[in-house]
C-alpha positions as protocol buffer text, in pm:
chain_id: "A"
residue {
  index: 1
  type: MET
  ca { x: 0 y: 0 z: 0 }
}
residue {
  index: 2
  type: VAL
  ca { x: 139 y: 339 z: -105 }
}
residue {
  index: 3
  type: VAL
  ca { x: 97 y: 622 z: 144 }
}
residue {
  index: 4
  type: LYS
  ca { x: 150 y: 985 z: 49 }
}
residue {
  index: 5
  type: ALA
  ca { x: 425 y: 1140 z: 253 }
}
residue {
  index: 6
  type: LYS
  ca { x: 380 y: 1482 z: 409 }
}
residue {
  index: 7
  type: ARG
  ca { x: 529 y: 1739 z: 178 }
}
residue {
  index: 8
  type: THR
  ca { x: 766 y: 2010 z: 285 }
}
residue {
  index: 9
  type: GLY
  ca { x: 735 y: 2373 z: 187 }
}
residue {
  index: 10
  type: ARG
  ca { x: 459 y: 2625 z: 183 }
}
residue {
  index: 11
  type: PRO
  ca { x: 105 y: 2489 z: 139 }
}
residue {
  index: 12
  type: ARG
  ca { x: -83 y: 2586 z: -178 }
}
residue {
  index: 13
  type: LYS
  ca { x: -293 y: 2899 z: -155 }
}
residue {
  index: 14
  type: THR
  ca { x: -562 y: 2758 z: -385 }
}
residue {
  index: 15
  type: SER
  ca { x: -761 y: 2437 z: -387 }
}
residue {
  index: 16
  type: LYS
  ca { x: -835 y: 2216 z: -687 }
}
residue {
  index: 17
  type: ARG
  ca { x: -1186 y: 2359 z: -701 }
}
residue {
  index: 18
  type: GLN
  ca { x: -1053 y: 2715 z: -713 }
}
residue {
  index: 19
  type: ASP
  ca { x: -807 y: 2613 z: -986 }
}
residue {
  index: 20
  type: LYS
  ca { x: -1102 y: 2484 z: -1191 }
}
residue {
  index: 21
  type: GLN
  ca { x: -1272 y: 2821 z: -1143 }
}
residue {
  index: 22
  type: LEU
  ca { x: -961 y: 2994 z: -1279 }
}
residue {
  index: 23
  type: LYS
  ca { x: -958 y: 2761 z: -1579 }
}
residue {
  index: 24
  type: ALA
  ca { x: -1320 y: 2853 z: -1651 }
}
residue {
  index: 25
  type: ILE
  ca { x: -1233 y: 3223 z: -1623 }
}
residue {
  index: 26
  type: CYS
  ca { x: -943 y: 3176 z: -1863 }
}
residue {
  index: 27
  type: LEU
  ca { x: -1150 y: 2985 z: -2120 }
}
residue {
  index: 28
  type: GLU
  ca { x: -1421 y: 3250 z: -2098 }
}
residue {
  index: 29
  type: ASN
  ca { x: -1188 y: 3506 z: -2257 }
}
residue {
  index: 30
  type: ARG
  ca { x: -844 y: 3386 z: -2360 }
}
residue {
  index: 31
  type: LYS
  ca { x: -729 y: 3735 z: -2455 }
}
residue {
  index: 32
  type: SER
  ca { x: -770 y: 3871 z: -2103 }
}
residue {
  index: 33
  type: THR
  ca { x: -459 y: 3953 z: -1902 }
}
residue {
  index: 34
  type: THR
  ca { x: -358 y: 3784 z: -1579 }
}
residue {
  index: 35
  type: LYS
  ca { x: -457 y: 4098 z: -1387 }
}
residue {
  index: 36
  type: GLN
  ca { x: -806 y: 4084 z: -1535 }
}
residue {
  index: 37
  type: MET
  ca { x: -830 y: 3714 z: -1450 }
}
residue {
  index: 38
  type: LYS
  ca { x: -709 y: 3788 z: -1097 }
}
residue {
  index: 39
  type: HIS
  ca { x: -983 y: 4047 z: -1045 }
}
residue {
  index: 40
  type: LYS
  ca { x: -1249 y: 3806 z: -1173 }
}
residue {
  index: 41
  type: TRP
  ca { x: -1109 y: 3535 z: -946 }
}
residue {
  index: 42
  type: GLU
  ca { x: -1124 y: 3776 z: -651 }
}
residue {
  index: 43
  type: GLU
  ca { x: -1496 y: 3825 z: -719 }
}
residue {
  index: 44
  type: VAL
  ca { x: -1538 y: 3451 z: -655 }
}
residue {
  index: 45
  type: GLY
  ca { x: -1348 y: 3489 z: -327 }
}
residue {
  index: 46
  type: VAL
  ca { x: -989 y: 3389 z: -405 }
}
residue {
  index: 47
  type: ASN
  ca { x: -730 y: 3647 z: -298 }
}
residue {
  index: 48
  type: VAL
  ca { x: -401 y: 3581 z: -482 }
}
residue {
  index: 49
  type: CYS
  ca { x: -135 y: 3779 z: -668 }
}
residue {
  index: 50
  type: ASP
  ca { x: -78 y: 3796 z: -1045 }
}
residue {
  index: 51
  type: ARG
  ca { x: 220 y: 3562 z: -1021 }
}
residue {
  index: 52
  type: THR
  ca { x: 3 y: 3290 z: -865 }
}
residue {
  index: 53
  type: VAL
  ca { x: -246 y: 3324 z: -1150 }
}
residue {
  index: 54
  type: ARG
  ca { x: 36 y: 3283 z: -1405 }
}
residue {
  index: 55
  type: ASN
  ca { x: 174 y: 2981 z: -1216 }
}
residue {
  index: 56
  type: ARG
  ca { x: -166 y: 2808 z: -1200 }
}
residue {
  index: 57
  type: LEU
  ca { x: -231 y: 2870 z: -1570 }
}
residue {
  index: 58
  type: LYS
  ca { x: 113 y: 2731 z: -1655 }
}
residue {
  index: 59
  type: GLU
  ca { x: 43 y: 2420 z: -1446 }
}
residue {
  index: 60
  type: MET
  ca { x: -282 y: 2372 z: -1641 }
}
residue {
  index: 61
  type: GLY
  ca { x: -91 y: 2377 z: -1970 }
}
residue {
  index: 62
  type: PHE
  ca { x: -177 y: 2726 z: -2092 }
}
residue {
  index: 63
  type: GLN
  ca { x: 99 y: 2914 z: -2270 }
}
residue {
  index: 64
  type: TYR
  ca { x: 161 y: 3285 z: -2256 }
}
residue {
  index: 65
  type: ARG
  ca { x: 205 y: 3447 z: -2595 }
}
residue {
  index: 66
  type: LYS
  ca { x: 241 y: 3813 z: -2665 }
}
residue {
  index: 67
  type: ALA
  ca { x: 10 y: 3939 z: -2937 }
}
residue {
  index: 68
  type: LYS
  ca { x: 177 y: 4063 z: -3253 }
}
residue {
  index: 69
  type: ARG
  ca { x: 168 y: 4437 z: -3301 }
}
residue {
  index: 70
  type: LYS
  ca { x: 68 y: 4405 z: -3665 }
}
residue {
  index: 71
  type: PRO
  ca { x: -39 y: 4123 z: -3895 }
}
residue {
  index: 72
  type: ALA
  ca { x: 220 y: 3943 z: -4105 }
}
residue {
  index: 73
  type: LEU
  ca { x: 257 y: 4030 z: -4473 }
}
residue {
  index: 74
  type: THR
  ca { x: 47 y: 3820 z: -4707 }
}
residue {
  index: 75
  type: PRO
  ca { x: 196 y: 3682 z: -5031 }
}
residue {
  index: 76
  type: LYS
  ca { x: 5 y: 3954 z: -5222 }
}
residue {
  index: 77
  type: HIS
  ca { x: 163 y: 4226 z: -5005 }
}
residue {
  index: 78
  type: LYS
  ca { x: 508 y: 4078 z: -5069 }
}
residue {
  index: 79
  type: ARG
  ca { x: 453 y: 4069 z: -5447 }
}
residue {
  index: 80
  type: THR
  ca { x: 333 y: 4429 z: -5466 }
}
residue {
  index: 81
  type: ARG
  ca { x: 614 y: 4548 z: -5240 }
}
residue {
  index: 82
  type: LEU
  ca { x: 874 y: 4372 z: -5458 }
}
residue {
  index: 83
  type: GLN
  ca { x: 719 y: 4517 z: -5773 }
}
residue {
  index: 84
  type: TRP
  ca { x: 727 y: 4869 z: -5622 }
}
residue {
  index: 85
  type: ALA
  ca { x: 1094 y: 4828 z: -5527 }
}
residue {
  index: 86
  type: LYS
  ca { x: 1192 y: 4694 z: -5871 }
}
residue {
  index: 87
  type: GLU
  ca { x: 1028 y: 4993 z: -6040 }
}
residue {
  index: 88
  type: ARG
  ca { x: 1242 y: 5229 z: -5832 }
}
residue {
  index: 89
  type: GLN
  ca { x: 1563 y: 5023 z: -5831 }
}
residue {
  index: 90
  type: SER
  ca { x: 1736 y: 5228 z: -6103 }
}
residue {
  index: 91
  type: TRP
  ca { x: 1639 y: 5566 z: -5960 }
}
residue {
  index: 92
  type: THR
  ca { x: 1919 y: 5800 z: -5860 }
}
residue {
  index: 93
  type: LEU
  ca { x: 1911 y: 6080 z: -5609 }
}
residue {
  index: 94
  type: VAL
  ca { x: 1902 y: 6332 z: -5894 }
}
residue {
  index: 95
  type: ALA
  ca { x: 1595 y: 6162 z: -6037 }
}
residue {
  index: 96
  type: ILE
  ca { x: 1422 y: 6183 z: -5703 }
}
residue {
  index: 97
  type: SER
  ca { x: 1506 y: 6545 z: -5623 }
}
residue {
  index: 98
  type: PRO
  ca { x: 1602 y: 6784 z: -5907 }
}
residue {
  index: 99
  type: ASN
  ca { x: 1713 y: 7047 z: -5653 }
}
residue {
  index: 100
  type: TYR
  ca { x: 1973 y: 6815 z: -5501 }
}
residue {
  index: 101
  type: SER
  ca { x: 2327 y: 6944 z: -5483 }
}
residue {
  index: 102
  type: PRO
  ca { x: 2624 y: 6773 z: -5313 }
}
residue {
  index: 103
  type: GLN
  ca { x: 2702 y: 7084 z: -5107 }
}
residue {
  index: 104
  type: TRP
  ca { x: 2357 y: 7085 z: -4952 }
}
residue {
  index: 105
  type: ARG
  ca { x: 2382 y: 6856 z: -4650 }
}
residue {
  index: 106
  type: PRO
  ca { x: 2145 y: 6973 z: -4377 }
}
residue {
  index: 107
  type: PHE
  ca { x: 2267 y: 6738 z: -4106 }
}
residue {
  index: 108
  type: SER
  ca { x: 2641 y: 6743 z: -4164 }
}
residue {
  index: 109
  type: ARG
  ca { x: 2704 y: 7013 z: -3901 }
}
residue {
  index: 110
  type: LYS
  ca { x: 2447 y: 6896 z: -3650 }
}
residue {
  index: 111
  type: TRP
  ca { x: 2625 y: 6579 z: -3543 }
}
residue {
  index: 112
  type: GLY
  ca { x: 2952 y: 6585 z: -3360 }
}
residue {
  index: 113
  type: LYS
  ca { x: 3122 y: 6448 z: -3056 }
}
residue {
  index: 114
  type: CYS
  ca { x: 2936 y: 6488 z: -2732 }
}
residue {
  index: 115
  type: ALA
  ca { x: 3098 y: 6676 z: -2450 }
}
residue {
  index: 116
  type: PRO
  ca { x: 3211 y: 6456 z: -2160 }
}
residue {
  index: 117
  type: ARG
  ca { x: 2977 y: 6453 z: -1863 }
}
């Protein structure tokens, strides 16, 4: 007969039932942050920190992924971008700006060595 030994360390702050409640909160809206989940969990009566929420979600198999700031380029976007670049590949600076002259360099005197602090 196998008997569970008493474990050392700090006891868990949440029960299995409370962990199931957190899972339900997470599945309700997967895009919500851990802080939002924590506040919803507090409404049920569980008082924990954000780190505990992240730990419990990790134990349940959920993965944290940061949302992309912008969508990836589609194949159509890539084709049109390549076409645009090929059309302008042979352009020179003179073709872009007829008023260009080599002496006119607006930023050449602005940048220099910084004084020591």
